[in-house]
N, C-alpha and C positions, 0 to 999 in steps of 0.2 A: 386417321392416324396423325395428321398434323395437330389436331386439337388435343390429342393425348400428350404430345410433346410440349405443347403450349401449357397445358395444365401442370405437367411435371416441372417445367421451368418456373412457373408462378409459385408452386409449392416450395421449390428449392429456394426461391428468392425470399419467401416468407420465413423459411427456416433459417436462412443465413442472417436475415434481419433480426430475428428473435435471438439467435446465438450471439450476434454482435452486441445486442442490448444486454444480454446476460454478462458478457465479458466486460462491458463498460461498467455495469453495476458492481461486478466483483472488484474491479480496480478502485472504484470509489469506496467500497466497503473496507478495503485495506486501510484507508485513512483512519478509520475508527479503531483499528488495532495497532497500527505502527507506532503512533505517538505514545500511548501508555506503555507498550512493551519496551520501547527504546528507553524510556525513563526508568523503568524497572531494571533493565539490564545495566544501565549506567549506575543506578543506585546500588545494585548488588556487587558490581565490580568495585565501586568505591568503598563499600562496606568491607569487602575482602581485603582490599589494600589498606584500609584503616587498621584492621586487626593485625595484619602482617607487619606493617611499618610502625605501629603504635602511635598513630596520629588521629586527629579528630576532625579534620577538615576535608579530607579527600572524598568522603562520602557525598558531601554537598557538591563538590566539583564534578564528581561522576554523574550525579543527578542532572546537573546543568548541561554537561556534555552530551548526555543521553537525550535530553530535550532538544538540544540544538541539532543533533543527528536526526532525530525524529522529524523536526520541522523541515530540514533539508530534504528528507525523503518524501514528505508530504508535498513539497513544492515540485519535486520531480514527477510525482504521480499526477498532479494537477496539470503540469505542462504537457505531459505525455497524453493525457486525456483530451486536452484542448487541441493538440496536434492531430489526434486521431479523429476528432469530431469534424475537423475542417476538410 
């Protein structure tokens, strides 16, 4: 009986290690999507504001603000990932 409990705890440890590895990989994979999506959202909002306000420079500002927001989020993800790995 004690060997059965030991085998179950070892298999549970392997599963939790595999699951934590998948969670970490998912967090890092978010980086590949966050930056382009945030730039596209900023560009789209800038485009809408350009057409609504009849201006031609807001689209560029929206794209820049989207890129800045994306980089900030990437830095947050990297810091969180480093904190979890320690």
